[in-house]
Gaussian input, Z-matrix of N, CA and C with variables (Angstrom, degrees):
# hf/3-21g

backbone

0 1
 N
 C     1     B1
 C     2     B2     1     A1
 N     3     B3     2     A2     1     D1
 C     4     B4     3     A3     2     D2
 C     5     B5     4     A4     3     D3
 N     6     B6     5     A5     4     D4
 C     7     B7     6     A6     5     D5
 C     8     B8     7     A7     6     D6
 N     9     B9     8     A8     7     D7
 C    10    B10     9     A9     8     D8
 C    11    B11    10    A10     9     D9
 N    12    B12    11    A11    10    D10
 C    13    B13    12    A12    11    D11
 C    14    B14    13    A13    12    D12
 N    15    B15    14    A14    13    D13
 C    16    B16    15    A15    14    D14
 C    17    B17    16    A16    15    D15
 N    18    B18    17    A17    16    D16
 C    19    B19    18    A18    17    D17
 C    20    B20    19    A19    18    D18
 N    21    B21    20    A20    19    D19
 C    22    B22    21    A21    20    D20
 C    23    B23    22    A22    21    D21
 N    24    B24    23    A23    22    D22
 C    25    B25    24    A24    23    D23
 C    26    B26    25    A25    24    D24
 N    27    B27    26    A26    25    D25
 C    28    B28    27    A27    26    D26
 C    29    B29    28    A28    27    D27
 N    30    B30    29    A29    28    D28
 C    31    B31    30    A30    29    D29
 C    32    B32    31    A31    30    D30
 N    33    B33    32    A32    31    D31
 C    34    B34    33    A33    32    D32
 C    35    B35    34    A34    33    D33
 N    36    B36    35    A35    34    D34
 C    37    B37    36    A36    35    D35
 C    38    B38    37    A37    36    D36
 N    39    B39    38    A38    37    D37
 C    40    B40    39    A39    38    D38
 C    41    B41    40    A40    39    D39
 N    42    B42    41    A41    40    D40
 C    43    B43    42    A42    41    D41
 C    44    B44    43    A43    42    D42
 N    45    B45    44    A44    43    D43
 C    46    B46    45    A45    44    D44
 C    47    B47    46    A46    45    D45
 N    48    B48    47    A47    46    D46
 C    49    B49    48    A48    47    D47
 C    50    B50    49    A49    48    D48
 N    51    B51    50    A50    49    D49
 C    52    B52    51    A51    50    D50
 C    53    B53    52    A52    51    D51
 N    54    B54    53    A53    52    D52
 C    55    B55    54    A54    53    D53
 C    56    B56    55    A55    54    D54
 N    57    B57    56    A56    55    D55
 C    58    B58    57    A57    56    D56
 C    59    B59    58    A58    57    D57
 N    60    B60    59    A59    58    D58
 C    61    B61    60    A60    59    D59
 C    62    B62    61    A61    60    D60
 N    63    B63    62    A62    61    D61
 C    64    B64    63    A63    62    D62
 C    65    B65    64    A64    63    D63
 N    66    B66    65    A65    64    D64
 C    67    B67    66    A66    65    D65
 C    68    B68    67    A67    66    D66
 N    69    B69    68    A68    67    D67
 C    70    B70    69    A69    68    D68
 C    71    B71    70    A70    69    D69
 N    72    B72    71    A71    70    D70
 C    73    B73    72    A72    71    D71
 C    74    B74    73    A73    72    D72
 N    75    B75    74    A74    73    D73
 C    76    B76    75    A75    74    D74
 C    77    B77    76    A76    75    D75
 N    78    B78    77    A77    76    D76
 C    79    B79    78    A78    77    D77
 C    80    B80    79    A79    78    D78
 N    81    B81    80    A80    79    D79
 C    82    B82    81    A81    80    D80
 C    83    B83    82    A82    81    D81
 N    84    B84    83    A83    82    D82
 C    85    B85    84    A84    83    D83
 C    86    B86    85    A85    84    D84
 N    87    B87    86    A86    85    D85
 C    88    B88    87    A87    86    D86
 C    89    B89    88    A88    87    D87
 N    90    B90    89    A89    88    D88
 C    91    B91    90    A90    89    D89
 C    92    B92    91    A91    90    D90
 N    93    B93    92    A92    91    D91
 C    94    B94    93    A93    92    D92
 C    95    B95    94    A94    93    D93
 N    96    B96    95    A95    94    D94
 C    97    B97    96    A96    95    D95
 C    98    B98    97    A97    96    D96
 N    99    B99    98    A98    97    D97
 C   100   B100    99    A99    98    D98
 C   101   B101   100   A100    99    D99
 N   102   B102   101   A101   100   D100
 C   103   B103   102   A102   101   D101
 C   104   B104   103   A103   102   D102
 N   105   B105   104   A104   103   D103
 C   106   B106   105   A105   104   D104
 C   107   B107   106   A106   105   D105
 N   108   B108   107   A107   106   D106
 C   109   B109   108   A108   107   D107
 C   110   B110   109   A109   108   D108
 N   111   B111   110   A110   109   D109
 C   112   B112   111   A111   110   D110
 C   113   B113   112   A112   111   D111
 N   114   B114   113   A113   112   D112
 C   115   B115   114   A114   113   D113
 C   116   B116   115   A115   114   D114
 N   117   B117   116   A116   115   D115
 C   118   B118   117   A117   116   D116
 C   119   B119   118   A118   117   D117
 N   120   B120   119   A119   118   D118
 C   121   B121   120   A120   119   D119
 C   122   B122   121   A121   120   D120
 N   123   B123   122   A122   121   D121
 C   124   B124   123   A123   122   D122
 C   125   B125   124   A124   123   D123
 N   126   B126   125   A125   124   D124
 C   127   B127   126   A126   125   D125
 C   128   B128   127   A127   126   D126
 N   129   B129   128   A128   127   D127
 C   130   B130   129   A129   128   D128
 C   131   B131   130   A130   129   D129
 N   132   B132   131   A131   130   D130
 C   133   B133   132   A132   131   D131
 C   134   B134   133   A133   132   D132
 N   135   B135   134   A134   133   D133
 C   136   B136   135   A135   134   D134
 C   137   B137   136   A136   135   D135
 N   138   B138   137   A137   136   D136
 C   139   B139   138   A138   137   D137
 C   140   B140   139   A139   138   D138
 N   141   B141   140   A140   139   D139
 C   142   B142   141   A141   140   D140
 C   143   B143   142   A142   141   D141
 N   144   B144   143   A143   142   D142
 C   145   B145   144   A144   143   D143
 C   146   B146   145   A145   144   D144
 N   147   B147   146   A146   145   D145
 C   148   B148   147   A147   146   D146
 C   149   B149   148   A148   147   D147
 N   150   B150   149   A149   148   D148
 C   151   B151   150   A150   149   D149
 C   152   B152   151   A151   150   D150
 N   153   B153   152   A152   151   D151
 C   154   B154   153   A153   152   D152
 C   155   B155   154   A154   153   D153
 N   156   B156   155   A155   154   D154
 C   157   B157   156   A156   155   D155
 C   158   B158   157   A157   156   D156
 N   159   B159   158   A158   157   D157
 C   160   B160   159   A159   158   D158
 C   161   B161   160   A160   159   D159
 N   162   B162   161   A161   160   D160
 C   163   B163   162   A162   161   D161
 C   164   B164   163   A163   162   D162
 N   165   B165   164   A164   163   D163
 C   166   B166   165   A165   164   D164
 C   167   B167   166   A166   165   D165
 N   168   B168   167   A167   166   D166
 C   169   B169   168   A168   167   D167
 C   170   B170   169   A169   168   D168
 N   171   B171   170   A170   169   D169
 C   172   B172   171   A171   170   D170
 C   173   B173   172   A172   171   D171
 N   174   B174   173   A173   172   D172
 C   175   B175   174   A174   173   D173
 C   176   B176   175   A175   174   D174
 N   177   B177   176   A176   175   D175
 C   178   B178   177   A177   176   D176
 C   179   B179   178   A178   177   D177
 N   180   B180   179   A179   178   D178
 C   181   B181   180   A180   179   D179
 C   182   B182   181   A181   180   D180
 N   183   B183   182   A182   181   D181
 C   184   B184   183   A183   182   D182
 C   185   B185   184   A184   183   D183
 N   186   B186   185   A185   184   D184
 C   187   B187   186   A186   185   D185
 C   188   B188   187   A187   186   D186
 N   189   B189   188   A188   187   D187
 C   190   B190   189   A189   188   D188
 C   191   B191   190   A190   189   D189
 N   192   B192   191   A191   190   D190
 C   193   B193   192   A192   191   D191
 C   194   B194   193   A193   192   D192
 N   195   B195   194   A194   193   D193
 C   196   B196   195   A195   194   D194
 C   197   B197   196   A196   195   D195
 N   198   B198   197   A197   196   D196
 C   199   B199   198   A198   197   D197
 C   200   B200   199   A199   198   D198
 N   201   B201   200   A200   199   D199
 C   202   B202   201   A201   200   D200
 C   203   B203   202   A202   201   D201
 N   204   B204   203   A203   202   D202
 C   205   B205   204   A204   203   D203
 C   206   B206   205   A205   204   D204
 N   207   B207   206   A206   205   D205
 C   208   B208   207   A207   206   D206
 C   209   B209   208   A208   207   D207
 N   210   B210   209   A209   208   D208
 C   211   B211   210   A210   209   D209
 C   212   B212   211   A211   210   D210
 N   213   B213   212   A212   211   D211
 C   214   B214   213   A213   212   D212
 C   215   B215   214   A214   213   D213
 N   216   B216   215   A215   214   D214
 C   217   B217   216   A216   215   D215
 C   218   B218   217   A217   216   D216
 N   219   B219   218   A218   217   D217
 C   220   B220   219   A219   218   D218
 C   221   B221   220   A220   219   D219
 N   222   B222   221   A221   220   D220
 C   223   B223   222   A222   221   D221
 C   224   B224   223   A223   222   D222
 N   225   B225   224   A224   223   D223
 C   226   B226   225   A225   224   D224
 C   227   B227   226   A226   225   D225
 N   228   B228   227   A227   226   D226
 C   229   B229   228   A228   227   D227
 C   230   B230   229   A229   228   D228
 N   231   B231   230   A230   229   D229
 C   232   B232   231   A231   230   D230
 C   233   B233   232   A232   231   D231
 N   234   B234   233   A233   232   D232
 C   235   B235   234   A234   233   D233
 C   236   B236   235   A235   234   D234
 N   237   B237   236   A236   235   D235
 C   238   B238   237   A237   236   D236
 C   239   B239   238   A238   237   D237
 N   240   B240   239   A239   238   D238
 C   241   B241   240   A240   239   D239
 C   242   B242   241   A241   240   D240
 N   243   B243   242   A242   241   D241
 C   244   B244   243   A243   242   D242
 C   245   B245   244   A244   243   D243
 N   246   B246   245   A245   244   D244
 C   247   B247   246   A246   245   D245
 C   248   B248   247   A247   246   D246
 N   249   B249   248   A248   247   D247
 C   250   B250   249   A249   248   D248
 C   251   B251   250   A250   249   D249
 N   252   B252   251   A251   250   D250
 C   253   B253   252   A252   251   D251
 C   254   B254   253   A253   252   D252
 N   255   B255   254   A254   253   D253
 C   256   B256   255   A255   254   D254
 C   257   B257   256   A256   255   D255
 N   258   B258   257   A257   256   D256
 C   259   B259   258   A258   257   D257
 C   260   B260   259   A259   258   D258
 N   261   B261   260   A260   259   D259
 C   262   B262   261   A261   260   D260
 C   263   B263   262   A262   261   D261
 N   264   B264   263   A263   262   D262
 C   265   B265   264   A264   263   D263
 C   266   B266   265   A265   264   D264
 N   267   B267   266   A266   265   D265
 C   268   B268   267   A267   266   D266
 C   269   B269   268   A268   267   D267
 N   270   B270   269   A269   268   D268
 C   271   B271   270   A270   269   D269
 C   272   B272   271   A271   270   D270
 N   273   B273   272   A272   271   D271
 C   274   B274   273   A273   272   D272
 C   275   B275   274   A274   273   D273
 N   276   B276   275   A275   274   D274
 C   277   B277   276   A276   275   D275
 C   278   B278   277   A277   276   D276
 N   279   B279   278   A278   277   D277
 C   280   B280   279   A279   278   D278
 C   281   B281   280   A280   279   D279
 N   282   B282   281   A281   280   D280
 C   283   B283   282   A282   281   D281
 C   284   B284   283   A283   282   D282
 N   285   B285   284   A284   283   D283
 C   286   B286   285   A285   284   D284
 C   287   B287   286   A286   285   D285
 N   288   B288   287   A287   286   D286
 C   289   B289   288   A288   287   D287
 C   290   B290   289   A289   288   D288
 N   291   B291   290   A290   289   D289
 C   292   B292   291   A291   290   D290
 C   293   B293   292   A292   291   D291
 N   294   B294   293   A293   292   D292
 C   295   B295   294   A294   293   D293
 C   296   B296   295   A295   294   D294
 N   297   B297   296   A296   295   D295
 C   298   B298   297   A297   296   D296
 C   299   B299   298   A298   297   D297
 N   300   B300   299   A299   298   D298
 C   301   B301   300   A300   299   D299
 C   302   B302   301   A301   300   D300
 N   303   B303   302   A302   301   D301
 C   304   B304   303   A303   302   D302
 C   305   B305   304   A304   303   D303
 N   306   B306   305   A305   304   D304
 C   307   B307   306   A306   305   D305
 C   308   B308   307   A307   306   D306
 N   309   B309   308   A308   307   D307
 C   310   B310   309   A309   308   D308
 C   311   B311   310   A310   309   D309
 N   312   B312   311   A311   310   D310
 C   313   B313   312   A312   311   D311
 C   314   B314   313   A313   312   D312
 N   315   B315   314   A314   313   D313
 C   316   B316   315   A315   314   D314
 C   317   B317   316   A316   315   D315
 N   318   B318   317   A317   316   D316
 C   319   B319   318   A318   317   D317
 C   320   B320   319   A319   318   D318
 N   321   B321   320   A320   319   D319
 C   322   B322   321   A321   320   D320
 C   323   B323   322   A322   321   D321

   B1=1.4455
   B2=1.5217
   B3=1.2923
   B4=1.4501
   B5=1.5307
   B6=1.3297
   B7=1.4617
   B8=1.5255
   B9=1.3261
   B10=1.4706
   B11=1.5210
   B12=1.3228
   B13=1.4606
   B14=1.5232
   B15=1.2899
   B16=1.4562
   B17=1.5190
   B18=1.2772
   B19=1.4624
   B20=1.5166
   B21=1.3258
   B22=1.4615
   B23=1.5176
   B24=1.2945
   B25=1.4644
   B26=1.5206
   B27=1.3191
   B28=1.4578
   B29=1.5279
   B30=1.3165
   B31=1.4596
   B32=1.5273
   B33=1.3109
   B34=1.4606
   B35=1.5289
   B36=1.3134
   B37=1.4741
   B38=1.5243
   B39=1.3074
   B40=1.4689
   B41=1.5259
   B42=1.3205
   B43=1.4638
   B44=1.5182
   B45=1.3337
   B46=1.4682
   B47=1.5215
   B48=1.3275
   B49=1.4663
   B50=1.5360
   B51=1.3191
   B52=1.4690
   B53=1.5290
   B54=1.3480
   B55=1.4605
   B56=1.5175
   B57=1.3486
   B58=1.4690
   B59=1.5147
   B60=1.3320
   B61=1.4566
   B62=1.5303
   B63=1.3271
   B64=1.4636
   B65=1.5260
   B66=1.3259
   B67=1.4721
   B68=1.5181
   B69=1.3329
   B70=1.4661
   B71=1.5234
   B72=1.3264
   B73=1.4662
   B74=1.5212
   B75=1.3218
   B76=1.4643
   B77=1.5297
   B78=1.3246
   B79=1.4593
   B80=1.5247
   B81=1.3216
   B82=1.4724
   B83=1.5224
   B84=1.3341
   B85=1.4631
   B86=1.5286
   B87=1.3243
   B88=1.4633
   B89=1.5219
   B90=1.3302
   B91=1.4684
   B92=1.5233
   B93=1.3245
   B94=1.4729
   B95=1.5266
   B96=1.3362
   B97=1.4632
   B98=1.5234
   B99=1.3174
   B100=1.4586
   B101=1.5324
   B102=1.3327
   B103=1.4660
   B104=1.5255
   B105=1.3327
   B106=1.4663
   B107=1.5239
   B108=1.3442
   B109=1.4607
   B110=1.5265
   B111=1.3154
   B112=1.4723
   B113=1.5314
   B114=1.3349
   B115=1.4674
   B116=1.5281
   B117=1.3196
   B118=1.4664
   B119=1.5190
   B120=1.3231
   B121=1.4626
   B122=1.5243
   B123=1.3085
   B124=1.4538
   B125=1.5302
   B126=1.3454
   B127=1.4657
   B128=1.5223
   B129=1.3168
   B130=1.4698
   B131=1.5252
   B132=1.3076
   B133=1.4544
   B134=1.5301
   B135=1.3159
   B136=1.4581
   B137=1.5302
   B138=1.3060
   B139=1.4643
   B140=1.5268
   B141=1.3169
   B142=1.4700
   B143=1.5309
   B144=1.2989
   B145=1.4624
   B146=1.5265
   B147=1.3344
   B148=1.4659
   B149=1.5310
   B150=1.3439
   B151=1.4660
   B152=1.5233
   B153=1.3093
   B154=1.4605
   B155=1.5274
   B156=1.3124
   B157=1.4600
   B158=1.5256
   B159=1.3047
   B160=1.4682
   B161=1.5244
   B162=1.3223
   B163=1.4531
   B164=1.5308
   B165=1.3063
   B166=1.4602
   B167=1.5323
   B168=1.3301
   B169=1.4739
   B170=1.5295
   B171=1.3270
   B172=1.4600
   B173=1.5191
   B174=1.3010
   B175=1.4575
   B176=1.5282
   B177=1.3213
   B178=1.4633
   B179=1.5224
   B180=1.3216
   B181=1.4658
   B182=1.5328
   B183=1.3107
   B184=1.4662
   B185=1.5306
   B186=1.3203
   B187=1.4642
   B188=1.5270
   B189=1.3213
   B190=1.4663
   B191=1.5267
   B192=1.3304
   B193=1.4651
   B194=1.5299
   B195=1.3151
   B196=1.4687
   B197=1.5277
   B198=1.3250
   B199=1.4624
   B200=1.5249
   B201=1.3229
   B202=1.4609
   B203=1.5244
   B204=1.3156
   B205=1.4605
   B206=1.5232
   B207=1.3236
   B208=1.4615
   B209=1.5252
   B210=1.3190
   B211=1.4679
   B212=1.5254
   B213=1.3181
   B214=1.4673
   B215=1.5232
   B216=1.3173
   B217=1.4641
   B218=1.5253
   B219=1.3219
   B220=1.4622
   B221=1.5246
   B222=1.3232
   B223=1.4563
   B224=1.5190
   B225=1.3244
   B226=1.4684
   B227=1.5335
   B228=1.3348
   B229=1.4713
   B230=1.5329
   B231=1.3108
   B232=1.4653
   B233=1.5265
   B234=1.3178
   B235=1.4601
   B236=1.5283
   B237=1.3183
   B238=1.4671
   B239=1.5203
   B240=1.3235
   B241=1.4598
   B242=1.5341
   B243=1.3271
   B244=1.4617
   B245=1.5247
   B246=1.3309
   B247=1.4604
   B248=1.5264
   B249=1.3194
   B250=1.4682
   B251=1.5171
   B252=1.3283
   B253=1.4604
   B254=1.5242
   B255=1.3193
   B256=1.4547
   B257=1.5243
   B258=1.3076
   B259=1.4696
   B260=1.5246
   B261=1.3039
   B262=1.4500
   B263=1.5031
   B264=1.3247
   B265=1.4545
   B266=1.5186
   B267=1.2982
   B268=1.4495
   B269=1.5158
   B270=1.3072
   B271=1.4578
   B272=1.5266
   B273=1.3291
   B274=1.4570
   B275=1.5236
   B276=1.3206
   B277=1.4592
   B278=1.5172
   B279=1.3348
   B280=1.4620
   B281=1.5175
   B282=1.3254
   B283=1.4600
   B284=1.5201
   B285=1.2926
   B286=1.4540
   B287=1.5216
   B288=1.3249
   B289=1.4622
   B290=1.5146
   B291=1.3347
   B292=1.4567
   B293=1.5292
   B294=1.3056
   B295=1.4556
   B296=1.5270
   B297=1.3068
   B298=1.4578
   B299=1.5201
   B300=1.3159
   B301=1.4626
   B302=1.5224
   B303=1.3577
   B304=1.4598
   B305=1.5205
   B306=1.3445
   B307=1.4620
   B308=1.5314
   B309=1.3069
   B310=1.4629
   B311=1.5166
   B312=1.3274
   B313=1.4697
   B314=1.5306
   B315=1.3412
   B316=1.4653
   B317=1.5094
   B318=1.3163
   B319=1.4529
   B320=1.5285
   B321=1.2859
   B322=1.4610
   B323=1.4895
   A1=108.76
   A2=115.81
   A3=121.44
   A4=108.99
   A5=116.17
   A6=121.55
   A7=108.33
   A8=117.54
   A9=118.39
   A10=111.17
   A11=115.93
   A12=121.48
   A13=108.41
   A14=116.78
   A15=119.47
   A16=110.12
   A17=118.36
   A18=122.33
   A19=108.55
   A20=115.82
   A21=117.65
   A22=109.36
   A23=115.35
   A24=120.11
   A25=111.71
   A26=117.62
   A27=120.21
   A28=112.25
   A29=118.00
   A30=120.91
   A31=112.00
   A32=117.21
   A33=121.00
   A34=108.85
   A35=116.56
   A36=121.05
   A37=111.99
   A38=117.30
   A39=119.99
   A40=111.27
   A41=117.32
   A42=120.47
   A43=111.09
   A44=116.49
   A45=119.17
   A46=111.34
   A47=115.79
   A48=119.90
   A49=110.14
   A50=117.24
   A51=120.77
   A52=111.08
   A53=117.17
   A54=119.38
   A55=110.59
   A56=117.26
   A57=119.94
   A58=111.51
   A59=116.59
   A60=120.57
   A61=110.41
   A62=117.18
   A63=120.96
   A64=111.07
   A65=116.49
   A66=120.13
   A67=111.15
   A68=117.16
   A69=118.74
   A70=111.44
   A71=117.57
   A72=120.06
   A73=110.72
   A74=116.70
   A75=119.54
   A76=111.65
   A77=117.27
   A78=120.25
   A79=111.18
   A80=117.46
   A81=120.87
   A82=111.19
   A83=116.54
   A84=119.67
   A85=110.44
   A86=116.86
   A87=120.61
   A88=111.31
   A89=116.45
   A90=119.69
   A91=112.01
   A92=117.47
   A93=119.78
   A94=111.82
   A95=116.84
   A96=118.22
   A97=110.81
   A98=116.80
   A99=120.18
   A100=111.14
   A101=116.42
   A102=120.27
   A103=111.30
   A104=116.91
   A105=118.63
   A106=111.04
   A107=117.01
   A108=119.74
   A109=110.87
   A110=116.96
   A111=120.77
   A112=110.40
   A113=116.76
   A114=119.96
   A115=111.10
   A116=116.95
   A117=119.77
   A118=110.99
   A119=117.16
   A120=120.35
   A121=110.54
   A122=117.17
   A123=122.00
   A124=110.57
   A125=116.45
   A126=120.43
   A127=111.25
   A128=117.00
   A129=120.60
   A130=110.19
   A131=116.91
   A132=119.92
   A133=112.93
   A134=117.92
   A135=120.86
   A136=113.97
   A137=117.85
   A138=120.05
   A139=110.41
   A140=116.06
   A141=119.15
   A142=111.45
   A143=115.91
   A144=121.76
   A145=111.82
   A146=118.37
   A147=120.09
   A148=112.75
   A149=119.23
   A150=120.92
   A151=113.17
   A152=117.25
   A153=119.95
   A154=112.72
   A155=118.11
   A156=119.07
   A157=111.30
   A158=118.27
   A159=121.84
   A160=110.71
   A161=117.38
   A162=121.30
   A163=114.05
   A164=118.73
   A165=120.84
   A166=113.90
   A167=121.07
   A168=118.46
   A169=112.86
   A170=116.65
   A171=119.52
   A172=110.10
   A173=117.41
   A174=121.13
   A175=111.05
   A176=117.80
   A177=121.01
   A178=111.74
   A179=117.23
   A180=121.01
   A181=109.90
   A182=117.20
   A183=120.28
   A184=111.83
   A185=117.34
   A186=120.19
   A187=109.59
   A188=116.36
   A189=121.15
   A190=111.20
   A191=117.40
   A192=121.59
   A193=110.53
   A194=117.42
   A195=120.63
   A196=110.76
   A197=117.57
   A198=120.18
   A199=111.22
   A200=117.30
   A201=121.35
   A202=111.23
   A203=117.20
   A204=120.88
   A205=111.83
   A206=117.60
   A207=120.39
   A208=110.28
   A209=116.48
   A210=120.03
   A211=110.99
   A212=117.22
   A213=120.23
   A214=111.39
   A215=117.98
   A216=119.94
   A217=110.18
   A218=117.56
   A219=120.52
   A220=111.39
   A221=118.22
   A222=121.42
   A223=114.92
   A224=117.83
   A225=121.08
   A226=112.24
   A227=120.43
   A228=118.51
   A229=113.31
   A230=117.96
   A231=119.06
   A232=110.74
   A233=117.41
   A234=120.53
   A235=110.08
   A236=116.99
   A237=120.62
   A238=110.99
   A239=116.69
   A240=120.84
   A241=110.76
   A242=117.07
   A243=121.07
   A244=110.64
   A245=116.98
   A246=119.94
   A247=112.04
   A248=117.60
   A249=120.36
   A250=112.87
   A251=118.05
   A252=120.94
   A253=112.18
   A254=117.02
   A255=119.60
   A256=111.70
   A257=115.63
   A258=119.55
   A259=112.37
   A260=113.82
   A261=122.65
   A262=106.24
   A263=117.83
   A264=119.89
   A265=110.43
   A266=114.27
   A267=121.22
   A268=107.45
   A269=117.12
   A270=121.36
   A271=107.71
   A272=117.51
   A273=119.32
   A274=111.16
   A275=115.60
   A276=120.80
   A277=114.09
   A278=118.23
   A279=120.23
   A280=109.28
   A281=116.32
   A282=120.85
   A283=110.13
   A284=115.65
   A285=121.42
   A286=108.68
   A287=117.29
   A288=118.92
   A289=111.44
   A290=116.66
   A291=119.59
   A292=111.63
   A293=116.69
   A294=120.94
   A295=108.51
   A296=118.20
   A297=121.46
   A298=112.76
   A299=119.53
   A300=119.20
   A301=112.12
   A302=118.06
   A303=120.31
   A304=111.19
   A305=117.19
   A306=122.17
   A307=109.33
   A308=118.75
   A309=119.18
   A310=113.05
   A311=118.15
   A312=120.68
   A313=110.71
   A314=117.94
   A315=121.36
   A316=113.28
   A317=118.13
   A318=120.57
   A319=113.29
   A320=118.79
   A321=120.47
   A322=112.56
   D1=127.58
   D2=-179.59
   D3=-89.43
   D4=115.07
   D5=-178.28
   D6=-96.71
   D7=115.45
   D8=179.67
   D9=-74.31
   D10=132.93
   D11=178.43
   D12=-88.04
   D13=133.06
   D14=-179.54
   D15=-104.11
   D16=-84.52
   D17=-176.64
   D18=-132.93
   D19=171.94
   D20=177.76
   D21=-72.05
   D22=160.56
   D23=-175.89
   D24=-64.62
   D25=-33.08
   D26=-177.34
   D27=-73.82
   D28=-18.70
   D29=177.84
   D30=-75.04
   D31=-16.65
   D32=177.45
   D33=-77.33
   D34=132.17
   D35=-176.35
   D36=-64.43
   D37=-38.38
   D38=-179.77
   D39=-67.12
   D40=-36.00
   D41=178.17
   D42=-68.40
   D43=-41.88
   D44=177.15
   D45=-62.82
   D46=-40.16
   D47=178.48
   D48=-64.86
   D49=-41.39
   D50=178.32
   D51=-66.72
   D52=-37.24
   D53=177.88
   D54=-66.21
   D55=-42.60
   D56=177.71
   D57=-62.36
   D58=-40.57
   D59=178.88
   D60=-64.23
   D61=-42.53
   D62=177.57
   D63=-63.90
   D64=-44.27
   D65=-179.95
   D66=-63.53
   D67=-42.56
   D68=-179.53
   D69=-69.59
   D70=-36.50
   D71=176.94
   D72=-64.15
   D73=-44.95
   D74=-179.90
   D75=-66.11
   D76=-37.33
   D77=177.26
   D78=-66.05
   D79=-42.98
   D80=177.63
   D81=-63.80
   D82=-41.84
   D83=178.28
   D84=-63.45
   D85=-39.83
   D86=178.06
   D87=-63.38
   D88=-47.54
   D89=-178.76
   D90=-66.28
   D91=-39.21
   D92=178.29
   D93=-67.98
   D94=-39.49
   D95=178.82
   D96=-67.69
   D97=-37.48
   D98=177.63
   D99=-66.36
   D100=-42.75
   D101=179.02
   D102=-66.41
   D103=-40.30
   D104=179.43
   D105=-68.16
   D106=-35.27
   D107=176.55
   D108=-63.40
   D109=-45.13
   D110=-179.53
   D111=-65.78
   D112=-41.78
   D113=179.35
   D114=-65.04
   D115=-41.18
   D116=179.65
   D117=-68.81
   D118=-37.65
   D119=176.49
   D120=-62.99
   D121=-40.89
   D122=176.38
   D123=-61.64
   D124=-42.15
   D125=178.16
   D126=-65.27
   D127=-37.54
   D128=179.29
   D129=-65.77
   D130=-40.33
   D131=-177.91
   D132=-71.71
   D133=-24.27
   D134=-178.57
   D135=-91.72
   D136=-10.52
   D137=-177.44
   D138=-90.33
   D139=162.94
   D140=176.31
   D141=-65.15
   D142=161.12
   D143=-175.24
   D144=-64.26
   D145=-34.51
   D146=-175.78
   D147=-68.05
   D148=-16.82
   D149=178.52
   D150=-87.69
   D151=-3.84
   D152=-178.18
   D153=-64.23
   D154=-29.24
   D155=-179.69
   D156=-67.09
   D157=-19.55
   D158=175.53
   D159=-91.19
   D160=-39.44
   D161=-172.28
   D162=-84.16
   D163=-28.33
   D164=-176.22
   D165=-65.72
   D166=-41.34
   D167=177.45
   D168=-59.33
   D169=-37.78
   D170=177.17
   D171=-66.32
   D172=-37.93
   D173=177.61
   D174=-62.83
   D175=-40.60
   D176=176.93
   D177=-64.18
   D178=-39.81
   D179=177.19
   D180=-64.68
   D181=-41.15
   D182=178.85
   D183=-66.60
   D184=-34.24
   D185=174.69
   D186=-63.36
   D187=-43.75
   D188=178.97
   D189=-62.43
   D190=-44.44
   D191=-179.80
   D192=-65.50
   D193=-39.56
   D194=178.40
   D195=-64.95
   D196=-40.19
   D197=177.37
   D198=-66.80
   D199=-40.37
   D200=177.65
   D201=-62.21
   D202=-44.69
   D203=179.81
   D204=-68.87
   D205=-29.39
   D206=174.60
   D207=-65.03
   D208=-42.01
   D209=177.57
   D210=-66.88
   D211=-37.20
   D212=-179.76
   D213=-68.43
   D214=-40.02
   D215=179.96
   D216=-70.73
   D217=-28.02
   D218=177.80
   D219=-71.38
   D220=-21.14
   D221=-179.43
   D222=-85.25
   D223=-7.28
   D224=-177.86
   D225=-65.23
   D226=-45.81
   D227=178.69
   D228=-63.08
   D229=-35.77
   D230=178.77
   D231=-68.97
   D232=-33.27
   D233=175.55
   D234=-63.39
   D235=-41.41
   D236=178.11
   D237=-65.92
   D238=-38.93
   D239=178.99
   D240=-62.61
   D241=-41.17
   D242=178.26
   D243=-65.37
   D244=-42.15
   D245=-179.74
   D246=-66.03
   D247=-28.89
   D248=179.05
   D249=-78.71
   D250=-21.57
   D251=-175.90
   D252=-93.50
   D253=-47.54
   D254=-171.45
   D255=-81.65
   D256=140.94
   D257=-176.39
   D258=-76.17
   D259=152.06
   D260=173.49
   D261=-84.39
   D262=132.72
   D263=-175.82
   D264=-105.21
   D265=138.56
   D266=176.14
   D267=-108.15
   D268=120.38
   D269=-179.59
   D270=-113.54
   D271=103.52
   D272=-179.37
   D273=-68.67
   D274=139.44
   D275=178.14
   D276=82.22
   D277=6.32
   D278=178.74
   D279=-71.78
   D280=143.42
   D281=-178.87
   D282=-72.05
   D283=143.29
   D284=178.66
   D285=-108.97
   D286=133.41
   D287=179.14
   D288=-78.41
   D289=-10.55
   D290=178.43
   D291=-81.19
   D292=-14.20
   D293=-178.10
   D294=-100.70
   D295=121.63
   D296=-172.67
   D297=-69.31
   D298=-29.92
   D299=-177.23
   D300=-70.68
   D301=-19.03
   D302=175.99
   D303=-84.41
   D304=-40.66
   D305=-177.32
   D306=-134.16
   D307=76.53
   D308=-177.84
   D309=-68.23
   D310=-24.32
   D311=-176.57
   D312=-76.17
   D313=-34.15
   D314=-175.66
   D315=-68.05
   D316=-27.71
   D317=-173.70
   D318=-95.66
   D319=5.49
   D320=-179.65
   D321=-99.70

């Protein structure tokens, strides 16, 4: 089957909108995880020593989440680079899940 290539994926308005939404979500998640880590660290430093056995595991989890979100935000530019290079493919006659006569089971 010969698939005609139209334009790159980033030239599609819906793809650009989805990329912006993904980038903003990842940036917000990064900033919130960083702020929660700093706030929790501040709370740990202000509490008595005997409460550290409760607060430290949460601090370790927040460190892990902050590192994960740092890696995720670093991947946003590479995602944009991939969308700008690879072509968007148009497949004529492909079934659409939005149309009930093609997939009546999916919409029930």
